[in-house]
N, CA, C, O and the ligand as a Tripos MOL2 file, in Angstrom:
@<TRIPOS>MOLECULE
protein
  245   243    62     0     0
PROTEIN
NO_CHARGES

@<TRIPOS>ATOM
      1 N         161.8150  -21.5050  205.2350 N.3       1 MET1
      2 CA        162.8570  -20.9570  206.1200 C.3       1 MET1
      3 C         162.5020  -19.6100  206.5930 C.2       1 MET1
      4 O         162.0630  -18.7810  205.7950 O.2       1 MET1
      5 N         162.6550  -19.3510  207.7780 N.am      2 PRO2
      6 CA        162.2900  -17.9880  208.2840 C.3       2 PRO2
      7 C         163.3280  -16.9640  207.7560 C.2       2 PRO2
      8 O         164.5070  -17.2950  207.6330 O.2       2 PRO2
      9 N         162.9200  -15.8090  207.4660 N.am      3 ALA3
     10 CA        163.7950  -14.8040  206.8500 C.3       3 ALA3
     11 C         164.7510  -14.2590  207.9390 C.2       3 ALA3
     12 O         165.8990  -13.9540  207.6150 O.2       3 ALA3
     13 N         164.3360  -14.1260  209.1870 N.am      4 ALA4
     14 CA        165.2560  -13.6880  210.2730 C.3       4 ALA4
     15 C         166.2810  -14.5000  210.5840 C.2       4 ALA4
     16 O         166.0120  -15.6530  210.9200 O.2       4 ALA4
     17 N         167.4630  -14.1240  210.5410 N.am      5 LYS5
     18 CA        168.6180  -15.0410  210.8420 C.3       5 LYS5
     19 C         169.1060  -14.5600  212.1830 C.2       5 LYS5
     20 O         169.1580  -13.3850  212.5450 O.2       5 LYS5
     21 N         169.4490  -15.6060  212.8580 N.am      6 LYS6
     22 CA        170.0480  -15.3160  214.2230 C.3       6 LYS6
     23 C         171.6180  -15.1200  214.0240 C.2       6 LYS6
     24 O         172.3000  -15.9320  213.3990 O.2       6 LYS6
     25 N         172.0850  -14.0520  214.5690 N.am      7 PRO7
     26 CA        173.5500  -13.8420  214.4220 C.3       7 PRO7
     27 C         174.2330  -14.9490  215.2990 C.2       7 PRO7
     28 O         173.7760  -15.3380  216.3730 O.2       7 PRO7
     29 N         175.2540  -15.3570  214.7770 N.am      8 ALA8
     30 CA        176.0730  -16.4010  215.4340 C.3       8 ALA8
     31 C         176.4780  -15.8640  216.8210 C.2       8 ALA8
     32 O         176.8950  -14.7190  216.9890 O.2       8 ALA8
     33 N         176.3270  -16.7640  217.7890 N.am      9 ALA9
     34 CA        176.7710  -16.3150  219.1380 C.3       9 ALA9
     35 C         178.2950  -16.2550  219.2880 C.2       9 ALA9
     36 O         179.0290  -17.2120  219.0410 O.2       9 ALA9
     37 N         178.7060  -15.0740  219.7050 N.am     10 ARG10
     38 CA        180.1800  -14.9430  219.9370 C.3      10 ARG10
     39 C         180.5020  -15.2030  221.3610 C.2      10 ARG10
     40 O         180.5180  -14.3090  222.2080 O.2      10 ARG10
     41 N         180.7480  -16.3980  221.5930 N.am     11 ARG11
     42 CA        180.9390  -16.8270  222.9720 C.3      11 ARG11
     43 C         182.4580  -17.0930  223.2460 C.2      11 ARG11
     44 O         182.8090  -17.5270  224.3430 O.2      11 ARG11
     45 N         183.3530  -16.8340  222.2560 N.am     12 ALA12
     46 CA        184.7740  -17.0390  222.4540 C.3      12 ALA12
     47 C         185.2770  -15.9580  223.3630 C.2      12 ALA12
     48 O         186.1350  -16.1690  224.2200 O.2      12 ALA12
     49 N         184.6880  -14.7360  223.1380 N.am     13 HIS13
     50 CA        185.2530  -13.5630  223.9300 C.3      13 HIS13
     51 C         184.5270  -13.4750  225.3100 C.2      13 HIS13
     52 O         185.1580  -13.1150  226.3040 O.2      13 HIS13
     53 N         183.2740  -13.7850  225.3720 N.am     14 ARG14
     54 CA        182.5890  -13.6040  226.6220 C.3      14 ARG14
     55 C         181.9440  -14.8070  227.1120 C.2      14 ARG14
     56 O         180.7580  -15.0250  226.8660 O.2      14 ARG14
     57 N         182.7280  -15.6730  227.8560 N.am     15 PRO15
     58 CA        182.1040  -16.8420  228.4030 C.3      15 PRO15
     59 C         181.0460  -16.4870  229.5060 C.2      15 PRO15
     60 O         181.0190  -15.4120  230.1050 O.2      15 PRO15
     61 N         180.2660  -17.4270  229.6740 N.am     16 LYS16
     62 CA        179.2080  -17.2610  230.6960 C.3      16 LYS16
     63 C         179.8860  -17.1960  232.0150 C.2      16 LYS16
     64 O         180.9410  -17.7830  232.2580 O.2      16 LYS16
     65 N         179.2210  -16.4430  232.8670 N.am     17 LYS17
     66 CA        179.6710  -16.2920  234.2270 C.3      17 LYS17
     67 C         179.3620  -17.6620  235.0060 C.2      17 LYS17
     68 O         178.3970  -18.3930  234.7840 O.2      17 LYS17
     69 N         180.2760  -17.8500  235.8760 N.am     18 CYS18
     70 CA        180.2270  -19.0680  236.6610 C.3      18 CYS18
     71 C         178.9490  -18.9160  237.6450 C.2      18 CYS18
     72 O         178.9300  -17.9510  238.4090 O.2      18 CYS18
     73 N         177.9780  -19.7630  237.6450 N.am     19 PRO19
     74 CA        176.8330  -19.6840  238.4000 C.3      19 PRO19
     75 C         177.1140  -19.7490  239.9620 C.2      19 PRO19
     76 O         176.3380  -19.2310  240.7650 O.2      19 PRO19
     77 N         178.2790  -20.4210  240.3480 N.am     20 ASP20
     78 CA        178.4490  -20.4950  241.6990 C.3      20 ASP20
     79 C         179.0800  -19.2920  242.3310 C.2      20 ASP20
     80 O         178.7250  -18.9950  243.4720 O.2      20 ASP20
     81 N         179.9700  -18.5760  241.7160 N.am     21 CYS21
     82 CA        180.5560  -17.4270  242.3450 C.3      21 CYS21
     83 C         180.1080  -16.0720  241.5150 C.2      21 CYS21
     84 O         180.6200  -14.9750  241.7370 O.2      21 CYS21
     85 N         179.2830  -16.2550  240.7240 N.am     22 LYS22
     86 CA        178.6860  -15.1040  239.9450 C.3      22 LYS22
     87 C         179.7990  -14.3740  239.1240 C.2      22 LYS22
     88 O         179.7520  -13.1660  238.8910 O.2      22 LYS22
     89 N         180.7660  -15.1670  238.7190 N.am     23 GLY23
     90 CA        181.7900  -14.5080  237.9940 C.3      23 GLY23
     91 C         182.9390  -13.8890  238.7780 C.2      23 GLY23
     92 O         183.8650  -13.3240  238.1940 O.2      23 GLY23
     93 N         182.8790  -13.9930  240.0560 N.am     24 THR24
     94 CA        183.9820  -13.3840  240.9290 C.3      24 THR24
     95 C         185.0890  -14.3020  241.0360 C.2      24 THR24
     96 O         186.2280  -13.8660  241.2040 O.2      24 THR24
     97 N         184.8440  -15.5600  240.9520 N.am     25 GLY25
     98 CA        186.0120  -16.4340  241.1080 C.3      25 GLY25
     99 C         186.1970  -16.7690  242.6450 C.2      25 GLY25
    100 O         187.1040  -17.5210  243.0000 O.2      25 GLY25
    101 N         185.3950  -16.2450  243.4750 N.am     26 GLU26
    102 CA        185.3940  -16.6010  244.8330 C.3      26 GLU26
    103 C         184.0690  -16.8200  245.3960 C.2      26 GLU26
    104 O         183.0670  -16.2710  244.9400 O.2      26 GLU26
    105 N         184.0600  -17.6530  246.4280 N.am     27 ILE27
    106 CA        182.6990  -17.9260  247.0820 C.3      27 ILE27
    107 C         182.9190  -17.6560  248.6210 C.2      27 ILE27
    108 O         183.9600  -17.8780  249.2400 O.2      27 ILE27
    109 N         181.7730  -17.1480  249.1100 N.am     28 THR28
    110 CA        181.8200  -17.0320  250.5790 C.3      28 THR28
    111 C         180.9970  -18.1210  251.2270 C.2      28 THR28
    112 O         179.8280  -18.3230  250.8970 O.2      28 THR28
    113 N         181.5900  -18.7780  252.1030 N.am     29 GLU29
    114 CA        181.0550  -19.9390  252.7540 C.3      29 GLU29
    115 C         181.0590  -19.8510  254.3090 C.2      29 GLU29
    116 O         181.9320  -19.2350  254.9200 O.2      29 GLU29
    117 N         180.1800  -20.4110  254.8240 N.am     30 THR30
    118 CA        180.1940  -20.3570  256.4100 C.3      30 THR30
    119 C         181.1150  -21.2630  256.8080 C.2      30 THR30
    120 O         181.2650  -22.3470  256.2440 O.2      30 THR30
    121 N         181.8380  -20.8390  257.8850 N.am     31 VAL31
    122 CA        182.8860  -21.6400  258.4660 C.3      31 VAL31
    123 C         182.3150  -22.6710  259.4160 C.2      31 VAL31
    124 O         181.5640  -22.3590  260.3400 O.2      31 VAL31
    125 N         182.6720  -23.8280  259.1730 N.am     32 ARG32
    126 CA        182.1570  -24.9060  259.9350 C.3      32 ARG32
    127 C         183.2670  -25.6290  260.7050 C.2      32 ARG32
    128 O         184.3560  -25.8740  260.1860 O.2      32 ARG32
    129 N         182.9560  -25.9520  261.9320 N.am     33 VAL33
    130 CA        184.0040  -26.6150  262.7570 C.3      33 VAL33
    131 C         183.5070  -27.9420  263.2080 C.2      33 VAL33
    132 O         182.3280  -28.2810  263.1030 O.2      33 VAL33
    133 N         184.4010  -28.6430  263.6890 N.am     34 GLY34
    134 CA        184.0030  -30.0380  264.1980 C.3      34 GLY34
    135 C         184.4190  -31.1140  263.2270 C.2      34 GLY34
    136 O         184.7120  -30.8150  262.0700 O.2      34 GLY34
    137 N         184.4540  -32.3320  263.6520 N.am     35 PRO35
    138 CA        184.9570  -33.4150  262.7740 C.3      35 PRO35
    139 C         184.0290  -33.6280  261.6420 C.2      35 PRO35
    140 O         184.4530  -33.9760  260.5400 O.2      35 PRO35
    141 N         182.6720  -33.4130  261.9020 N.am     36 ARG36
    142 CA        181.7110  -33.6700  260.8010 C.3      36 ARG36
    143 C         181.3290  -32.4320  260.1720 C.2      36 ARG36
    144 O         180.4420  -32.4930  259.3210 O.2      36 ARG36
    145 N         181.8620  -31.2880  260.4540 N.am     37 LYS37
    146 CA        181.5010  -30.0500  259.8880 C.3      37 LYS37
    147 C         179.9910  -29.7080  260.1740 C.2      37 LYS37
    148 O         179.3090  -29.0540  259.3850 O.2      37 LYS37
    149 N         179.5560  -30.1750  261.2950 N.am     38 GLY38
    150 CA        178.1380  -29.9780  261.5530 C.3      38 GLY38
    151 C         177.8270  -28.6750  262.2390 C.2      38 GLY38
    152 O         176.6930  -28.2030  262.1590 O.2      38 GLY38
    153 N         178.7600  -28.0920  262.8900 N.am     39 ARG39
    154 CA        178.5210  -26.8350  263.6190 C.3      39 ARG39
    155 C         178.8570  -25.6090  262.8640 C.2      39 ARG39
    156 O         180.0510  -25.3960  262.6540 O.2      39 ARG39
    157 N         178.0160  -24.8130  262.4470 N.am     40 ALA40
    158 CA        178.3980  -23.6140  261.8130 C.3      40 ALA40
    159 C         178.6830  -22.4990  262.7110 C.2      40 ALA40
    160 O         178.0370  -22.3240  263.7440 O.2      40 ALA40
    161 N         179.6600  -21.7280  262.3290 N.am     41 THR41
    162 CA        180.0230  -20.5730  263.2260 C.3      41 THR41
    163 C         179.3860  -19.3980  262.5690 C.2      41 THR41
    164 O         178.7690  -19.4790  261.5070 O.2      41 THR41
    165 N         179.5570  -18.3500  263.2200 N.am     42 ALA42
    166 CA        178.9970  -16.9950  262.6820 C.3      42 ALA42
    167 C         180.0410  -16.3360  261.6150 C.2      42 ALA42
    168 O         179.7870  -15.3340  260.9460 O.2      42 ALA42
    169 N         181.2210  -17.0510  261.5760 N.am     43 ASP43
    170 CA        182.2110  -16.4700  260.6240 C.3      43 ASP43
    171 C         181.9430  -16.9420  259.2220 C.2      43 ASP43
    172 O         181.3010  -17.9700  259.0060 O.2      43 ASP43
    173 N         182.4280  -16.2030  258.2940 N.am     44 GLN44
    174 CA        182.3100  -16.5080  256.9650 C.3      44 GLN44
    175 C         183.6420  -16.3050  256.3060 C.2      44 GLN44
    176 O         184.3560  -15.3450  256.5970 O.2      44 GLN44
    177 N         183.9620  -17.1760  255.4520 N.am     45 GLN45
    178 CA        185.3470  -17.1140  254.8000 C.3      45 GLN45
    179 C         185.1800  -17.0610  253.2820 C.2      45 GLN45
    180 O         184.2530  -17.6420  252.7180 O.2      45 GLN45
    181 N         186.0720  -16.3710  252.6620 N.am     46 THR46
    182 CA        186.0580  -16.3730  251.2230 C.3      46 THR46
    183 C         187.0930  -17.4560  250.6940 C.2      46 THR46
    184 O         188.2430  -17.4990  251.1310 O.2      46 THR46
    185 N         186.6760  -18.2150  249.8500 N.am     47 SER47
    186 CA        187.5680  -19.1790  249.2930 C.3      47 SER47
    187 C         187.4570  -19.3230  247.7900 C.2      47 SER47
    188 O         186.4960  -18.8360  247.1940 O.2      47 SER47
    189 N         188.3960  -19.9640  247.1790 N.am     48 LEU48
    190 CA        188.5320  -20.0330  245.7790 C.3      48 LEU48
    191 C         187.2170  -20.8070  245.3050 C.2      48 LEU48
    192 O         186.8350  -21.7910  245.9380 O.2      48 LEU48
    193 N         186.6210  -20.4030  244.3270 N.am     49 CYS49
    194 CA        185.4590  -21.1450  243.7110 C.3      49 CYS49
    195 C         186.0570  -22.4060  243.0370 C.2      49 CYS49
    196 O         186.9380  -22.3360  242.1800 O.2      49 CYS49
    197 N         185.5330  -23.5300  243.4710 N.am     50 LEU50
    198 CA        185.9980  -24.7490  242.9580 C.3      50 LEU50
    199 C         185.2720  -25.1500  241.6660 C.2      50 LEU50
    200 O         185.6400  -26.1530  241.0550 O.2      50 LEU50
    201 N         184.3010  -24.4320  241.2560 N.am     51 THR51
    202 CA        183.5860  -24.6860  240.0030 C.3      51 THR51
    203 C         184.3470  -24.1260  238.8560 C.2      51 THR51
    204 O         184.4510  -24.7860  237.8230 O.2      51 THR51
    205 N         184.8600  -23.0070  238.9680 N.am     52 CYS52
    206 CA        185.7200  -22.3000  237.8580 C.3      52 CYS52
    207 C         187.0990  -22.2180  238.2570 C.2      52 CYS52
    208 O         187.9260  -21.8070  237.4430 O.2      52 CYS52
    209 N         187.4560  -22.5740  239.4630 N.am     53 LEU53
    210 CA        188.9160  -22.4560  239.8510 C.3      53 LEU53
    211 C         189.3200  -21.1700  239.8640 C.2      53 LEU53
    212 O         190.5060  -20.9210  239.6440 O.2      53 LEU53
    213 N         188.4200  -20.1720  240.1190 N.am     54 GLY54
    214 CA        188.8320  -18.7930  240.4070 C.3      54 GLY54
    215 C         188.8550  -17.9420  239.0360 C.2      54 GLY54
    216 O         189.2940  -16.7930  239.0450 O.2      54 GLY54
    217 N         188.4410  -18.4540  238.0350 N.am     55 SER55
    218 CA        188.4440  -17.7800  236.7280 C.3      55 SER55
    219 C         187.2190  -16.9560  236.5650 C.2      55 SER55
    220 O         187.2500  -15.9650  235.8360 O.2      55 SER55
    221 N         186.0690  -17.3310  237.2430 N.am     56 GLY56
    222 CA        184.8780  -16.6100  237.1350 C.3      56 GLY56
    223 C         184.1170  -17.0980  235.9110 C.2      56 GLY56
    224 O         183.0000  -16.6370  235.6780 O.2      56 GLY56
    225 N         184.6070  -17.9010  235.2130 N.am     57 ASP57
    226 CA        183.8650  -18.3220  233.9190 C.3      57 ASP57
    227 C         183.0950  -19.6950  234.1720 C.2      57 ASP57
    228 O         183.5670  -20.5930  234.8690 O.2      57 ASP57
    229 N         181.9960  -19.7520  233.6020 N.am     58 ALA58
    230 CA        181.2250  -21.0560  233.7980 C.3      58 ALA58
    231 C         182.1020  -22.1130  232.9810 C.2      58 ALA58
    232 O         182.7160  -21.8860  231.9390 O.2      58 ALA58
    233 N         182.0310  -23.2380  233.6360 N.am     59 PRO59
    234 CA        182.7890  -24.3290  233.0060 C.3      59 PRO59
    235 C         181.9990  -24.8370  231.7390 C.2      59 PRO59
    236 O         180.7730  -24.9340  231.6960 O.2      59 PRO59
    237 N         182.8180  -25.1300  230.7720 N.am     60 THR60
    238 CA        182.1920  -25.6500  229.6220 C.3      60 THR60
    239 C         182.5220  -27.0240  229.3260 C.2      60 THR60
    240 O         183.6180  -27.4590  229.6820 O.2      60 THR60
    241 N         181.6640  -27.7820  228.6920 N.am     61 ASP61
    242 CA        181.9270  -29.1120  228.3990 C.3      61 ASP61
    243 C         181.3400  -29.4830  227.0570 C.2      61 ASP61
    244 O         181.4700  -30.6280  226.6210 O.2      61 ASP61
    245 ZN        183.0500  -19.7470  240.0890 Zn       62 ZN62
@<TRIPOS>BOND
     1     1     2 1
     2     2     3 1
     3     3     4 2
     4     3     5 am
     5     5     6 1
     6     6     7 1
     7     7     8 2
     8     7     9 am
     9     9    10 1
    10    10    11 1
    11    11    12 2
    12    11    13 am
    13    13    14 1
    14    14    15 1
    15    15    16 2
    16    15    17 am
    17    17    18 1
    18    18    19 1
    19    19    20 2
    20    19    21 am
    21    21    22 1
    22    22    23 1
    23    23    24 2
    24    23    25 am
    25    25    26 1
    26    26    27 1
    27    27    28 2
    28    27    29 am
    29    29    30 1
    30    30    31 1
    31    31    32 2
    32    31    33 am
    33    33    34 1
    34    34    35 1
    35    35    36 2
    36    35    37 am
    37    37    38 1
    38    38    39 1
    39    39    40 2
    40    39    41 am
    41    41    42 1
    42    42    43 1
    43    43    44 2
    44    43    45 am
    45    45    46 1
    46    46    47 1
    47    47    48 2
    48    47    49 am
    49    49    50 1
    50    50    51 1
    51    51    52 2
    52    51    53 am
    53    53    54 1
    54    54    55 1
    55    55    56 2
    56    55    57 am
    57    57    58 1
    58    58    59 1
    59    59    60 2
    60    59    61 am
    61    61    62 1
    62    62    63 1
    63    63    64 2
    64    63    65 am
    65    65    66 1
    66    66    67 1
    67    67    68 2
    68    67    69 am
    69    69    70 1
    70    70    71 1
    71    71    72 2
    72    71    73 am
    73    73    74 1
    74    74    75 1
    75    75    76 2
    76    75    77 am
    77    77    78 1
    78    78    79 1
    79    79    80 2
    80    79    81 am
    81    81    82 1
    82    82    83 1
    83    83    84 2
    84    83    85 am
    85    85    86 1
    86    86    87 1
    87    87    88 2
    88    87    89 am
    89    89    90 1
    90    90    91 1
    91    91    92 2
    92    91    93 am
    93    93    94 1
    94    94    95 1
    95    95    96 2
    96    95    97 am
    97    97    98 1
    98    98    99 1
    99    99   100 2
   100    99   101 am
   101   101   102 1
   102   102   103 1
   103   103   104 2
   104   103   105 am
   105   105   106 1
   106   106   107 1
   107   107   108 2
   108   107   109 am
   109   109   110 1
   110   110   111 1
   111   111   112 2
   112   111   113 am
   113   113   114 1
   114   114   115 1
   115   115   116 2
   116   115   117 am
   117   117   118 1
   118   118   119 1
   119   119   120 2
   120   119   121 am
   121   121   122 1
   122   122   123 1
   123   123   124 2
   124   123   125 am
   125   125   126 1
   126   126   127 1
   127   127   128 2
   128   127   129 am
   129   129   130 1
   130   130   131 1
   131   131   132 2
   132   131   133 am
   133   133   134 1
   134   134   135 1
   135   135   136 2
   136   135   137 am
   137   137   138 1
   138   138   139 1
   139   139   140 2
   140   139   141 am
   141   141   142 1
   142   142   143 1
   143   143   144 2
   144   143   145 am
   145   145   146 1
   146   146   147 1
   147   147   148 2
   148   147   149 am
   149   149   150 1
   150   150   151 1
   151   151   152 2
   152   151   153 am
   153   153   154 1
   154   154   155 1
   155   155   156 2
   156   155   157 am
   157   157   158 1
   158   158   159 1
   159   159   160 2
   160   159   161 am
   161   161   162 1
   162   162   163 1
   163   163   164 2
   164   163   165 am
   165   165   166 1
   166   166   167 1
   167   167   168 2
   168   167   169 am
   169   169   170 1
   170   170   171 1
   171   171   172 2
   172   171   173 am
   173   173   174 1
   174   174   175 1
   175   175   176 2
   176   175   177 am
   177   177   178 1
   178   178   179 1
   179   179   180 2
   180   179   181 am
   181   181   182 1
   182   182   183 1
   183   183   184 2
   184   183   185 am
   185   185   186 1
   186   186   187 1
   187   187   188 2
   188   187   189 am
   189   189   190 1
   190   190   191 1
   191   191   192 2
   192   191   193 am
   193   193   194 1
   194   194   195 1
   195   195   196 2
   196   195   197 am
   197   197   198 1
   198   198   199 1
   199   199   200 2
   200   199   201 am
   201   201   202 1
   202   202   203 1
   203   203   204 2
   204   203   205 am
   205   205   206 1
   206   206   207 1
   207   207   208 2
   208   207   209 am
   209   209   210 1
   210   210   211 1
   211   211   212 2
   212   211   213 am
   213   213   214 1
   214   214   215 1
   215   215   216 2
   216   215   217 am
   217   217   218 1
   218   218   219 1
   219   219   220 2
   220   219   221 am
   221   221   222 1
   222   222   223 1
   223   223   224 2
   224   223   225 am
   225   225   226 1
   226   226   227 1
   227   227   228 2
   228   227   229 am
   229   229   230 1
   230   230   231 1
   231   231   232 2
   232   231   233 am
   233   233   234 1
   234   234   235 1
   235   235   236 2
   236   235   237 am
   237   237   238 1
   238   238   239 1
   239   239   240 2
   240   239   241 am
   241   241   242 1
   242   242   243 1
   243   243   244 2
@<TRIPOS>SUBSTRUCTURE
     1 MET1         2 RESIDUE 1 A MET
     2 PRO2         6 RESIDUE 1 A PRO
     3 ALA3        10 RESIDUE 1 A ALA
     4 ALA4        14 RESIDUE 1 A ALA
     5 LYS5        18 RESIDUE 1 A LYS
     6 LYS6        22 RESIDUE 1 A LYS
     7 PRO7        26 RESIDUE 1 A PRO
     8 ALA8        30 RESIDUE 1 A ALA
     9 ALA9        34 RESIDUE 1 A ALA
    10 ARG10       38 RESIDUE 1 A ARG
    11 ARG11       42 RESIDUE 1 A ARG
    12 ALA12       46 RESIDUE 1 A ALA
    13 HIS13       50 RESIDUE 1 A HIS
    14 ARG14       54 RESIDUE 1 A ARG
    15 PRO15       58 RESIDUE 1 A PRO
    16 LYS16       62 RESIDUE 1 A LYS
    17 LYS17       66 RESIDUE 1 A LYS
    18 CYS18       70 RESIDUE 1 A CYS
    19 PRO19       74 RESIDUE 1 A PRO
    20 ASP20       78 RESIDUE 1 A ASP
    21 CYS21       82 RESIDUE 1 A CYS
    22 LYS22       86 RESIDUE 1 A LYS
    23 GLY23       90 RESIDUE 1 A GLY
    24 THR24       94 RESIDUE 1 A THR
    25 GLY25       98 RESIDUE 1 A GLY
    26 GLU26      102 RESIDUE 1 A GLU
    27 ILE27      106 RESIDUE 1 A ILE
    28 THR28      110 RESIDUE 1 A THR
    29 GLU29      114 RESIDUE 1 A GLU
    30 THR30      118 RESIDUE 1 A THR
    31 VAL31      122 RESIDUE 1 A VAL
    32 ARG32      126 RESIDUE 1 A ARG
    33 VAL33      130 RESIDUE 1 A VAL
    34 GLY34      134 RESIDUE 1 A GLY
    35 PRO35      138 RESIDUE 1 A PRO
    36 ARG36      142 RESIDUE 1 A ARG
    37 LYS37      146 RESIDUE 1 A LYS
    38 GLY38      150 RESIDUE 1 A GLY
    39 ARG39      154 RESIDUE 1 A ARG
    40 ALA40      158 RESIDUE 1 A ALA
    41 THR41      162 RESIDUE 1 A THR
    42 ALA42      166 RESIDUE 1 A ALA
    43 ASP43      170 RESIDUE 1 A ASP
    44 GLN44      174 RESIDUE 1 A GLN
    45 GLN45      178 RESIDUE 1 A GLN
    46 THR46      182 RESIDUE 1 A THR
    47 SER47      186 RESIDUE 1 A SER
    48 LEU48      190 RESIDUE 1 A LEU
    49 CYS49      194 RESIDUE 1 A CYS
    50 LEU50      198 RESIDUE 1 A LEU
    51 THR51      202 RESIDUE 1 A THR
    52 CYS52      206 RESIDUE 1 A CYS
    53 LEU53      210 RESIDUE 1 A LEU
    54 GLY54      214 RESIDUE 1 A GLY
    55 SER55      218 RESIDUE 1 A SER
    56 GLY56      222 RESIDUE 1 A GLY
    57 ASP57      226 RESIDUE 1 A ASP
    58 ALA58      230 RESIDUE 1 A ALA
    59 PRO59      234 RESIDUE 1 A PRO
    60 THR60      238 RESIDUE 1 A THR
    61 ASP61      242 RESIDUE 1 A ASP
    62 ZN62       245 GROUP 0 **** ****
């Protein structure tokens, strides 16, 4: 057994940041118009991150 012991990870207090929104809870996406969303406009909009639902924390499973 190795002498060095790894300290137990304290992840209860600090969850990982959401990879999609970088922990901000919001994502910036290009506004697309048209029935197939095939045409991108120059505008960008901020919307709620659907990965973490705005919490900024990486989803756990
Ligand atoms: Zn997120």
